[in-house]
TORLO-230087 format. One line per field, with one value per residue (C-alpha): residue number from 1; residue in one letter; x, y, z. Coordinates in Angstrom, 3 decimals, m for minus. Each point is the difference from the previous one (the first is absolute). Example, Ala and Ser with C-alpha at 12.3 -4.5 7.8 and 13.67 -1.06 7.14 Angstrom:
<recs>
num	1,2;
residuo	A,S;
east	12.300,1.370;
north	m4.500,3.440;
up	7.800,m0.660;
</recs>
This chain:
<recs>
num	1,2,3,4,5,6,7,8,9,10,11,12,13,14,15,16,17,18,19,20,21,22,23,24,25,26,27,28,29,30,31,32,33,34,35,36,37,38,39,40,41,42,43,44,45,46,47,48,49,50,51,52,53,54,55,56,57,58,59,60,61,62,63,64,65,66,67,68,69,70,71,72,73,74,75,76,77,78,79,80,81,82,83,84,85,86,87,88,89,90,91,92,93,94,95,96,97,98,99,100,101,102,103,104,105,106,107,108,109,110,111,112,113,114,115,116,117,118,119,120,121,122,123,124,125,126,127,128,129,130,131,132,133,134,135,136,137,138,139,140,141,142,143,144,145,146,147,148,149,150,151,152,153,154,155,156,157,158,159,160,161,162,163,164,165,166,167,168,169,170,171,172,173,174,175,176,177,178,179,180,181,182,183,184,185,186,187,188,189,190,191,192,193,194,195,196,197,198,199,200,201,202,203,204,205,206,207,208,209,210,211,212,213,214,215,216,217,218,219,220,221,222,223,224,225,226,227,228,229,230,231,232,233,234,235,236,237,238,239,240,241,242,243,244,245,246,247,248,249,250,251,252,253,254,255,256,257,258,259,260,261,262,263,264,265,266,267,268,269,270,271,272,273,274,275,276,277,278,279,280,281,282,283,284,285,286,287,288,289,290,291,292,293,294,295,296,297,298,299,300,301,302,303,304,305,306,307,308,309,310,311,312,313,314,315,316,317,318,319,320,321,322,323,324,325,326,327,328,329,330,331,332,333,334,335,336,337,338,339,340,341,342,343,344,345,346,347,348,349,350,351,352,353,354,355,356,357,358,359;
residuo	X,X,X,X,X,X,X,X,X,X,X,X,X,X,X,X,X,X,X,X,X,X,X,X,X,X,X,X,X,X,X,X,X,X,X,X,X,X,X,X,X,X,X,X,X,X,X,X,X,X,X,X,X,X,X,X,X,X,X,X,X,X,X,X,X,X,X,X,X,X,X,X,X,X,X,X,X,X,X,X,X,X,X,X,X,X,X,X,X,X,X,X,X,X,X,X,X,X,X,X,X,X,X,X,X,X,X,X,X,X,X,X,X,X,X,X,X,X,X,X,X,X,X,X,X,X,X,X,X,X,X,X,X,X,X,X,X,X,X,X,X,X,X,X,X,X,X,X,X,X,X,X,X,X,X,X,X,X,X,X,X,X,X,X,X,X,X,X,X,X,X,X,X,X,X,X,X,X,X,X,X,X,X,X,X,X,X,X,X,X,X,X,X,X,X,X,X,X,X,X,X,X,X,X,X,X,X,X,X,X,X,X,X,X,X,X,X,X,X,X,X,X,X,X,X,X,X,X,X,X,X,X,X,X,X,X,X,X,X,X,X,X,X,X,X,X,X,X,X,X,X,X,X,X,X,X,X,X,X,X,X,X,X,X,X,X,X,X,X,X,X,X,X,X,X,X,X,X,X,X,X,X,X,X,X,X,X,X,X,X,X,X,X,X,X,X,X,X,X,X,X,X,X,X,X,X,X,X,X,X,X,X,X,X,X,X,X,X,X,X,X,X,X,X,X,X,X,X,X,X,X,X,X,X,X,X,X,X,X,X,X,X,X,X,X,X,X,X,X,X,X,X,X,X,X,X,X,X,X;
east	10.761,m1.698,m3.605,m2.596,m1.226,m2.513,m2.188,m3.399,m3.175,m2.799,0.107,m1.172,m1.197,m3.579,m1.146,m2.404,m0.730,m3.785,m2.459,m1.317,m3.291,m1.340,1.541,0.112,2.364,m0.830,2.283,0.376,2.243,0.453,3.313,m0.326,1.141,0.346,m1.181,m2.548,m1.475,m3.165,0.264,m0.871,2.360,m1.191,m1.536,m0.917,0.247,0.493,2.603,0.177,3.248,3.492,1.994,3.267,1.113,3.228,0.539,2.779,2.213,m0.590,1.931,3.464,1.172,m0.364,2.364,m2.275,m0.886,m1.165,m0.322,m3.429,m0.635,m2.655,m2.281,m2.387,m3.621,m3.298,m3.116,m2.986,m3.965,m0.949,m3.645,m1.227,m1.051,m3.233,0.144,m2.536,0.752,2.185,0.946,1.564,2.116,0.969,2.865,m1.095,1.793,m0.551,1.253,m1.731,m3.482,m2.873,m1.685,m3.136,m0.347,m1.200,m1.366,m1.118,m3.803,m0.683,m2.320,2.808,1.924,m1.490,1.236,2.515,0.157,m0.399,2.149,2.249,m0.899,3.174,0.633,1.513,m2.803,m2.153,m1.709,m1.475,m1.082,m1.357,m2.128,m1.150,m0.926,m2.324,m1.462,1.522,0.400,3.487,0.506,m0.803,1.288,m2.072,1.964,3.638,m0.260,m2.249,m2.758,0.189,m3.326,m0.916,3.699,m0.096,3.486,0.615,m0.821,1.833,3.548,m0.448,m0.235,3.603,0.912,m0.540,1.546,3.861,1.048,3.709,m0.924,m2.501,m0.047,m2.500,m1.848,0.249,m1.822,1.884,m1.899,0.208,m2.625,2.385,2.379,m0.678,2.486,m0.918,m2.992,m1.324,m2.317,m0.303,1.703,2.849,m0.442,3.168,1.634,2.905,1.901,m0.555,3.641,0.274,m1.682,m1.654,m2.668,m2.566,1.379,0.310,m3.986,m1.010,2.117,m1.500,m3.193,0.289,0.941,m2.562,m1.758,2.727,2.181,3.875,2.396,3.265,1.705,m1.414,1.515,3.706,2.384,2.067,3.543,m1.265,1.216,m3.235,m0.633,m1.973,m2.259,m1.230,m0.492,2.204,m0.758,m1.027,2.036,m2.266,1.191,3.905,3.153,2.114,2.997,m2.172,m1.264,3.060,2.920,1.586,2.482,m1.241,1.148,2.522,m1.679,1.736,m3.005,m2.456,m3.044,m0.561,2.207,m1.850,m0.570,2.087,2.226,m0.933,m2.819,1.512,1.187,m1.917,0.269,m2.049,m2.925,m1.910,1.444,0.258,m1.210,3.616,0.142,m0.764,m2.145,m2.698,m2.677,m1.637,1.954,m0.934,m3.468,1.795,m0.294,3.275,0.854,2.713,1.767,0.975,m1.565,0.668,m2.761,1.520,m3.492,m3.710,m1.983,m3.591,m0.511,m0.584,3.230,2.137,m0.704,1.468,m2.193,2.783,m1.478,m2.562,m0.391,1.926,0.301,m3.024,m1.475,m0.818,m0.123,0.564,m2.832,0.474,3.197,2.452,3.275,3.420,2.677,3.111,0.813,m2.231,m2.889,m1.846,m2.710,m1.402,m1.668,m3.509,1.153,m1.004,3.111,m0.023,2.110,1.060,2.666,3.556,0.437,4.000,0.375,3.510,m0.761,1.202,m2.225,2.034,m1.720,m1.419,0.317,m1.615,1.064,m1.318,m3.240,m0.264,m3.386,1.160,m2.153,0.557,m1.558,3.523,m0.599;
north	m53.556,0.614,m0.909,2.816,0.636,2.551,0.115,m2.027,1.598,0.159,m1.659,m3.886,1.092,1.267,m3.509,m1.140,2.991,m0.238,2.975,1.950,m1.328,3.624,3.643,1.099,m1.522,m1.765,0.534,m3.189,1.128,3.522,1.133,m0.327,3.445,0.509,3.622,1.399,1.764,m1.427,1.053,m2.071,m1.778,m0.090,2.078,m0.217,2.457,m0.419,0.496,3.238,0.093,1.055,3.314,1.570,2.115,1.908,m0.589,0.834,m2.872,m0.267,m3.436,1.131,m3.498,0.630,1.479,2.607,1.017,3.757,0.390,0.298,m3.412,m1.073,m3.291,m1.585,m0.428,m1.532,1.792,m1.912,1.232,m0.649,1.050,m0.775,m3.407,m0.581,m2.520,m2.463,m2.463,m1.511,m3.670,m1.907,m2.894,m2.907,m2.681,m3.715,m3.099,0.571,3.624,3.341,m0.207,2.701,0.481,2.767,3.049,3.681,1.471,3.902,0.935,1.281,2.181,2.269,0.679,m1.634,m3.267,m0.156,2.920,2.724,3.440,0.293,3.330,2.156,3.640,m0.033,m2.410,1.944,m3.119,m0.902,3.382,0.367,m3.241,1.054,2.921,m1.209,m2.521,m2.681,m3.136,m2.068,m2.693,m3.521,m2.611,m3.379,m3.556,1.570,0.749,m2.290,2.121,m0.708,2.009,m2.447,m0.225,1.323,2.140,m0.093,m3.536,m1.044,1.694,m1.034,m3.700,0.425,1.559,m3.588,m1.911,m0.778,2.162,m0.283,2.340,2.934,1.397,2.532,m0.661,3.080,0.888,1.982,2.993,m0.317,2.269,3.043,m0.660,0.852,m1.693,m3.557,m2.023,m2.156,1.752,m2.964,0.308,m3.090,m1.005,m1.027,m0.753,2.233,m0.543,1.935,0.495,1.752,m0.929,m2.792,m1.647,1.981,3.223,m0.771,m1.325,3.403,2.073,m2.020,0.600,4.103,m0.921,m2.015,1.644,2.646,1.160,m0.337,1.716,m0.330,1.891,m1.915,m3.396,1.162,3.407,1.659,m1.648,m3.307,m3.765,m2.062,m3.160,m0.118,m2.980,0.142,m1.848,0.639,0.370,m2.918,m0.956,m3.131,m3.337,m0.034,m1.826,m1.706,2.203,3.334,m1.737,m1.307,1.224,m2.864,m0.426,0.493,m3.247,m0.327,0.819,m3.917,m1.124,m2.359,0.253,3.654,2.904,1.533,m2.813,m1.980,m2.627,m2.917,m0.488,m2.400,m3.438,m3.196,m1.931,2.479,m0.511,3.499,3.786,1.209,3.381,1.571,m0.111,3.760,m0.271,2.439,1.393,2.904,3.183,3.003,0.379,m1.521,1.532,1.696,1.632,2.747,0.406,3.311,2.910,3.310,2.595,3.468,2.074,m0.698,2.340,1.776,1.241,3.512,0.324,m0.864,m0.610,m4.061,m0.545,0.753,2.253,m2.327,m2.473,m2.923,m2.607,m2.409,1.581,3.554,2.448,m0.835,1.792,m1.884,0.347,m1.917,m1.096,m0.350,m3.082,0.087,m2.436,m1.965,m2.048,m3.417,m0.142,2.464,3.133,m0.361,m2.878,m0.247,m0.054,m1.021,1.444,m1.444,0.876,m1.606,m3.616,0.509,3.767,1.471,2.755,2.811,3.177,2.652,3.409,0.590,3.234,0.517,3.087,m0.992,m1.993,m0.393,0.646,m0.069,m1.983,m3.592,m0.143,0.070,3.627;
up	m100.877,3.382,0.343,0.484,3.280,1.335,3.119,m0.573,m0.323,2.301,3.412,0.381,3.524,m1.748,m1.025,m0.790,m2.364,0.035,m0.494,2.851,1.211,0.032,m1.060,3.897,2.039,3.387,3.064,2.213,2.289,2.172,2.110,3.640,1.573,4.196,m0.354,2.032,m2.412,m2.010,m3.319,m3.263,m2.052,m3.458,m3.094,m3.666,m3.213,m3.111,m2.458,m2.039,m1.468,0.393,m0.648,1.445,2.641,1.756,3.416,2.586,0.723,3.804,0.566,2.021,m1.510,m3.661,m2.899,m0.719,3.703,m0.097,m3.580,m2.400,m1.603,m2.421,0.354,m1.426,1.668,0.241,0.457,2.069,0.404,3.330,1.280,3.261,1.116,1.573,3.876,m0.740,2.228,3.629,m0.479,2.831,m0.311,2.302,0.137,m0.645,m0.550,m3.795,0.273,0.203,m0.048,m0.259,3.805,m1.430,m1.909,0.597,m2.845,m0.111,m0.153,m3.320,0.943,1.830,m2.936,m3.177,m1.359,m2.783,m2.637,2.931,m0.571,2.945,1.492,m0.076,m0.356,m3.754,m1.058,m2.098,m1.496,3.426,1.296,m3.792,0.348,3.861,m0.950,m2.986,2.070,m1.998,1.941,m1.247,m2.299,1.517,m1.413,1.238,0.130,0.798,3.733,2.000,2.234,3.511,1.304,2.685,1.868,3.498,m0.384,4.041,0.673,m3.284,1.600,3.437,m1.652,m1.738,3.363,1.532,m2.207,0.497,m3.536,m1.066,m3.095,m0.872,m3.722,m1.612,m2.799,m2.559,m3.283,m2.810,m1.941,m3.600,m0.817,1.358,m2.800,m3.663,m1.567,1.044,m2.146,3.155,2.768,2.255,2.987,1.001,3.578,1.547,3.567,1.723,2.919,3.053,2.919,3.186,3.375,1.365,m1.704,2.283,m0.968,m3.519,0.019,1.997,m2.635,m3.304,1.702,m0.524,m3.491,m1.042,m3.086,m0.200,m2.737,0.069,m1.938,m1.419,2.592,3.245,m1.099,m1.490,0.242,m2.314,m0.482,1.414,m1.930,m0.494,m2.173,m2.968,m1.079,m3.428,m3.394,m2.615,m3.722,m2.060,m2.893,m1.083,m0.885,m1.284,m1.003,2.479,m1.633,0.987,3.591,1.065,m2.334,m0.812,m2.694,m3.669,m1.847,m2.668,m3.457,m0.945,2.223,m1.855,1.977,1.536,1.257,2.542,2.488,2.344,m1.355,2.726,2.134,2.177,0.106,m1.334,3.413,1.840,m2.709,0.085,m0.184,3.587,0.846,0.296,m3.364,m1.887,m2.366,m1.561,1.929,1.829,0.265,1.897,2.202,2.990,3.997,0.905,2.686,0.124,3.320,1.489,m2.434,1.100,0.269,m1.114,0.893,1.230,m1.613,m0.966,m3.561,1.390,1.731,m3.266,m3.737,m0.583,m3.656,m2.854,m3.048,m1.853,2.856,0.786,m2.718,m0.038,3.155,m0.145,2.947,3.610,1.890,3.552,3.092,m1.855,1.005,m1.791,0.114,m0.631,m2.911,m2.117,1.107,m1.614,m2.236,m3.085,0.813,1.695,1.712,3.710,2.661,3.549,2.641,3.670,2.524,m1.301,0.997,m0.086,0.892,m0.222,2.624,m2.192,m0.103,m1.595,m0.588,m3.619,m1.400,m3.518,m1.790,m3.458,m1.120,m3.869,m1.405,m3.322,m3.115,0.024,m3.202,m1.972,m1.543;
</recs>
């Protein structure tokens, strides 16, 4: 009888499988672009849950071209982000190093916790009418009251900069479904034009708010970076999918049969053993955006709310397929590092808002 065979489970390319350092990931590289249009390359949002849609297949190479197809989608809530600072980098023999920063004056738009002054922002209007100040969360966003913005920008322009990035902050106080209300500070890339033009553009955006539709557009494919759902310490059978030993094994069945040779004298790191499963930083390439919308335009929250999340009350983005991490996990987006240059039109005919409670 021939031996049983099957494809191996799990990729050996993600080793060592350690826990992520923090819940929201860090993006270390941003793709270069020769476009003359200055734009931000990244954003962040909170994963709400999944549903399904019916859409017309506009791919001419597909076997179902022109027909209505069903797709599983993921909804991510993306409130506006606050532009806090501009940071310039210069090349050195030791790699890129910070050349300088320019932080927004907190007296203009206020420190963290400020609500964006949008047309549909009822909370911001109510606070302004009643004379209430936004909640200040000291210790997270540094204050730069004594900094001269004009002189700081001139100092940046005089440096031989190789890259310019923005420092932005999330607004978790706008999201009702997540427990934390402390803003997260992160870097996003900036592309288009020369360095002086970028600095002038960033100077206008300093202290302002950026929306998701200012960064990405419908039908575009982008990269999604997140931390997967943690499953704790697991054995080698579940972690690596190794063979279950015979019932005649003298010790245990759910372990590796051989840990290495005698001559080496130690267990190599490539030997598949028990350890952490899940809560790893992972990047999903070329995830397609099917819709970027505000809740006023079309309702996306299912009856009874998303499982373990609740209602979506901010601008949201719908991705085709699944995304890493559980509900309420922060995800980060960036321009595709390996673009496919395919952008067929998106025509959604139906969005399911039926209950996900199992009734």
